Steps between C-alpha positions, in 0.01 A plus 500: 500500500303646781457854600338695781411841373421785739369834409704747702533864583873445563735203563866447549738215549804504734808274515713545810352826566548638156212578261551303175163599331225745583177613327213740577172397342496173322530128538703296736552158331624200702611253244610149512603233231450129455754267330291478175437869459632629165570845356169525306299453821708779676436751220125411495470543875684829483253612239207373689605682824575825309160492349304418822216768536508542867540878549200719541380735213338832553191318599656278766479193291796266450555575142872621457821306493826605657631665185184720470555635850870557465580239740811281535579127606703377790585136416610271789624145458325267732543116444277450812201546273556142414486381866297177530327489845287201461719262708622591850586835618809576303452608139664313225661703214566206266265657237697828490764560235859468613712817537648515153164453308301705767748796448488474123119508502481779744746710296300423193190638670662812599643549145157424347325756725757760400455405134133593547600847596451477871759595758583189684687513834640187660621323821800263481453150400575255776551771763310547834283789422275729697216603296300805611166588327196712533217293358245707292156361551627236580511347160682173484492230212656165464612398155622156399620438140370138516155644549516811266626367166 
């Protein structure tokens, strides 16, 4: 799995002009799955993201995780994280999971995040979405389970 994690002051996702998920302070997580991704990887990634110490403590140091600051997560599925741009000008998405597996892994990520006690809002899998965010920092991290575990 791949994830782009952004520390935000607020974020929301809209589908056809309707807000499907919104948070104030917390993490916007753009998440994509590969065909070989398994539930254990998803659970480990959810735990890793929830535990990232990327929020400032009283001294201004990045020492606190999203739970410690009372934040939430907005999870948005994004298969384009597996876009391969090495050849030509049109990305190839052959390394992205198909819709059925991608949706299962995305749903598993949302459920795993909620099991960790975090409020997790969502977009709609496979829909054209407008994502609005106010970056905090900005702080943006790239995570790939093939390089983490």
